[in-house]
C-alpha positions as CSV (number, residue, x, y, z in Angstrom):
1,M,134.6,-8.8,18.8
2,P,131.5,-9.5,16.6
3,T,131.3,-8.5,13.3
4,R,128.8,-6.3,12.5
5,H,125.9,-7.0,10.0
6,L,125.4,-4.4,7.8
7,E,122.0,-4.2,6.4
8,L,120.7,-1.6,3.7
9,H,116.9,-0.4,4.8
10,R,114.6,1.5,2.9
11,T,114.1,4.4,5.4
12,Q,117.7,5.2,4.4
13,R,116.2,6.2,1.3
14,I,113.5,8.1,2.7
15,G,115.5,11.8,2.2
16,W,116.3,11.9,-1.3
17,L,113.1,9.5,-1.9
18,R,110.4,11.5,-0.9
19,A,111.6,14.9,-2.7
20,A,112.5,13.1,-5.8
21,V,109.0,11.7,-6.1
22,L,107.4,14.6,-5.7
23,G,109.5,16.6,-7.6
24,A,108.8,14.2,-10.5
25,N,105.2,13.5,-10.0
26,D,104.7,17.4,-9.6
27,G,106.8,18.1,-12.5
28,I,104.6,16.0,-14.9
29,V,101.3,17.2,-13.2
30,S,102.0,20.6,-13.3
31,T,103.6,20.9,-16.8
32,A,101.0,18.3,-18.8
33,S,98.0,20.5,-17.0
34,L,99.6,23.7,-18.0
35,V,100.0,22.6,-21.7
36,L,96.6,20.8,-21.5
37,G,94.9,23.8,-20.3
38,V,96.8,26.3,-22.8
39,A,95.9,24.3,-25.4
40,A,92.4,23.7,-24.4
41,A,92.1,27.6,-25.0
42,H,93.4,27.3,-28.8
43,A,96.3,28.8,-28.3
44,S,99.2,28.5,-31.2
45,H,101.6,25.5,-30.8
46,D,104.4,28.2,-29.6
47,S,102.4,29.7,-27.2
48,I,102.0,26.3,-26.0
49,L,106.0,25.5,-25.7
50,I,106.6,28.7,-24.3
51,A,104.2,28.1,-21.4
52,G,105.4,24.6,-20.9
53,V,109.2,25.7,-20.7
54,A,108.4,28.6,-18.4
55,G,106.5,25.9,-16.2
56,L,109.3,23.7,-16.3
57,V,111.8,26.3,-15.4
58,G,109.8,28.1,-12.6
59,G,108.6,24.8,-11.4
60,A,112.2,23.8,-10.9
61,M,113.4,26.6,-8.8
62,S,110.0,26.8,-6.9
63,M,110.3,23.1,-6.1
64,A,114.3,23.7,-5.0
65,A,113.6,26.8,-2.7
66,G,110.4,25.6,-1.1
67,E,112.1,22.2,-0.4
68,Y,115.2,24.0,1.1
69,V,113.5,26.4,3.3
70,S,111.3,23.6,4.3
71,V,114.0,21.1,5.3
72,C,116.1,23.8,6.5
73,S,113.2,24.5,9.3
74,Q,113.2,20.8,9.9
75,A,117.1,21.4,10.3
76,D,117.1,23.9,12.5
77,T,114.6,23.0,15.0
78,E,116.8,19.7,15.3
79,Q,119.6,21.4,15.8
80,A,117.7,23.3,18.6
81,D,116.7,20.6,20.3
82,L,120.4,18.5,20.4
83,E,121.4,21.8,21.6
84,R,119.2,21.8,24.6
85,E,119.9,18.5,25.0
86,K,123.4,19.3,25.2
87,Q,122.8,22.0,28.2
88,E,120.7,19.6,29.8
89,L,123.7,16.8,29.8
90,Q,126.0,19.5,31.3
91,L,123.4,20.8,34.2
92,Q,121.6,17.4,34.9
93,D,123.5,14.5,33.9
94,A,122.2,12.2,36.5
95,G,118.2,13.4,35.9
96,E,119.0,12.8,32.2
97,H,120.5,9.4,32.8
98,R,117.3,8.4,34.8
99,E,115.2,9.9,31.3
100,L,117.0,7.7,29.3
101,A,116.8,4.4,31.5
102,A,112.5,5.1,31.6
103,I,112.7,5.3,28.3
104,Y,113.9,1.8,27.9
105,V,111.9,0.5,30.6
106,T,108.9,1.3,28.8
107,R,110.5,-0.8,25.3
108,G,110.5,-4.1,27.5
109,L,113.8,-3.7,29.2
110,Q,113.9,-4.7,33.3
111,P,114.6,-1.6,35.3
112,Q,118.4,-2.7,36.3
113,L,118.7,-3.7,32.4
114,A,117.7,-0.2,31.4
115,Q,119.9,1.6,34.4
116,Q,122.9,-0.2,32.4
117,V,122.2,0.2,29.3
118,A,121.8,3.9,30.0
119,A,124.7,4.0,31.5
120,Q,127.0,2.6,29.1
121,L,125.2,4.2,26.3
122,M,125.9,7.5,27.8
123,A,129.6,6.9,28.5
124,H,129.9,6.4,24.8
125,D,127.9,8.8,23.7
126,A,125.5,10.8,26.0
127,L,124.1,13.1,23.6
128,G,124.0,10.8,20.3
129,A,121.9,8.5,22.6
130,H,119.3,11.2,23.8
131,A,119.1,12.5,20.2
132,R,118.3,8.7,19.0
133,D,116.1,7.5,21.8
134,E,114.4,10.5,23.5
135,L,114.0,12.9,20.2
136,G,114.0,10.5,17.5
137,I,116.9,12.3,15.6
138,T,118.8,9.4,13.4
139,A,121.8,9.4,10.9
140,A,119.6,8.1,8.5
141,L,116.5,10.3,9.3
142,R,118.1,13.6,9.9
143,A,117.0,16.9,7.7
144,R,119.6,17.2,4.7
145,P,118.5,20.6,2.6
146,I,120.7,20.8,-0.1
147,Q,120.0,16.8,-0.7
148,A,116.3,17.5,-0.6
149,A,116.5,20.5,-2.9
150,G,118.4,19.3,-5.5
151,A,116.5,16.1,-5.7
152,S,113.2,17.6,-6.1
153,A,114.5,20.5,-8.5
154,A,116.0,17.6,-10.6
155,S,113.3,15.2,-10.8
156,F,111.2,17.9,-11.2
157,A,112.7,19.3,-14.3
158,V,113.1,15.9,-15.7
159,G,108.9,14.7,-15.0
160,S,108.6,18.1,-16.6
161,A,110.7,17.3,-19.6
162,L,108.3,14.2,-20.3
163,P,105.0,15.5,-21.6
164,L,106.7,18.8,-22.7
165,L,108.6,16.8,-25.5
166,V,105.7,15.0,-26.3
167,T,104.4,18.7,-26.8
168,V,107.2,19.0,-29.4
169,L,106.9,16.0,-30.9
170,T,103.1,16.3,-31.9
171,P,102.0,19.9,-32.7
172,G,99.1,18.9,-34.8
173,A,95.4,18.3,-33.6
174,N,95.9,14.9,-31.5
175,M,98.4,16.8,-29.0
176,I,95.7,17.2,-26.0
177,L,95.0,13.4,-26.2
178,L,98.5,12.6,-26.6
179,V,100.2,14.6,-24.0
180,S,97.5,13.7,-21.3
181,G,97.7,10.0,-22.2
182,T,101.5,10.0,-22.2
183,S,101.4,11.8,-19.2
184,L,99.0,9.3,-17.4
185,V,101.4,6.4,-18.4
186,F,104.0,8.4,-17.0
187,L,102.7,8.7,-13.9
188,A,101.6,5.3,-13.7
189,L,104.9,4.2,-14.2
190,L,106.7,7.2,-11.2
191,G,103.8,5.9,-8.7
192,G,105.1,2.1,-9.6
193,V,108.3,2.7,-8.8
194,A,108.0,5.0,-6.1
195,A,105.8,2.4,-4.1
196,R,108.4,-0.6,-5.3
197,T,111.4,1.1,-4.2
198,G,109.8,1.8,-0.9
199,G,108.1,-1.4,-0.5
200,A,104.8,-0.8,-1.0
201,S,102.4,-1.9,-3.3
202,V,103.2,-1.0,-7.0
203,R,99.1,-1.1,-7.7
204,A,98.0,1.2,-5.2
205,G,101.2,3.4,-5.6
206,A,100.3,3.8,-9.4
207,I,96.1,3.8,-8.8
208,R,97.3,7.1,-6.3
209,V,99.2,9.1,-8.2
210,L,96.9,8.1,-11.4
211,F,93.7,9.7,-10.2
212,W,95.0,12.7,-8.7
213,G,97.1,14.0,-12.0
214,A,94.1,12.6,-13.9
215,L,92.0,15.0,-11.8
216,A,94.6,17.9,-11.8
217,M,94.5,17.7,-15.9
218,A,91.0,17.1,-16.3
219,V,90.3,20.3,-14.2
220,T,93.1,22.4,-15.8
221,A,92.1,21.4,-19.5
222,G,88.7,22.4,-18.6
223,I,89.1,25.6,-17.3
224,G,91.6,26.3,-20.2
225,A,88.6,25.5,-22.6
226,L,86.0,27.5,-20.6
227,F,88.3,30.3,-21.1
228,G,89.4,29.7,-24.5
229,A,85.4,29.8,-25.6
230,A,84.7,32.7,-23.4
231,A,87.6,34.8,-25.6
């Protein structure tokens, strides 16, 4: 029996990587924007810190809850499809065999070979074969609500803590400049690391995150300045 060659693919990271990148990016952008908006409204340093901490806690909980509910919906859909497929395999096994063979024909196998492959795979694990090749549900890409929620909450808290730490350390007039500058650096690093981990262009990943982060901070600071001046 040939030895199986094991490979680690980037798609195996997609479940936690997407949630972690989203959480960290949202943590940096949300908290930095909140701090800049409140600071631009000429609030006291203590008020800015309270707003930042509240943003960190509330944002982390919101990310966890939102990610959990969202991924649970995906998991429910996957489970419903699997249950339906299980019933179809029990009621019309021959039809499911033809369906699976037809899928392999569209992928390039000769009809006779496709029939043989379908028969062997269904004999080994009929539901697994249909889940993978008909429904596109694989072990690496299956929905994992707890993992997604935990990754989102933790990464949001870490991302949010970065601009908040800068706020704590710079209570003076330079706070707005330092928070915005360091947050953009953090975002560029995050975008580059995420792109590198996912096998994409580091430069494109950094620029993409920088653009939207800078826009969010600029708009929030502008609104804070406007309402601060009006008050």
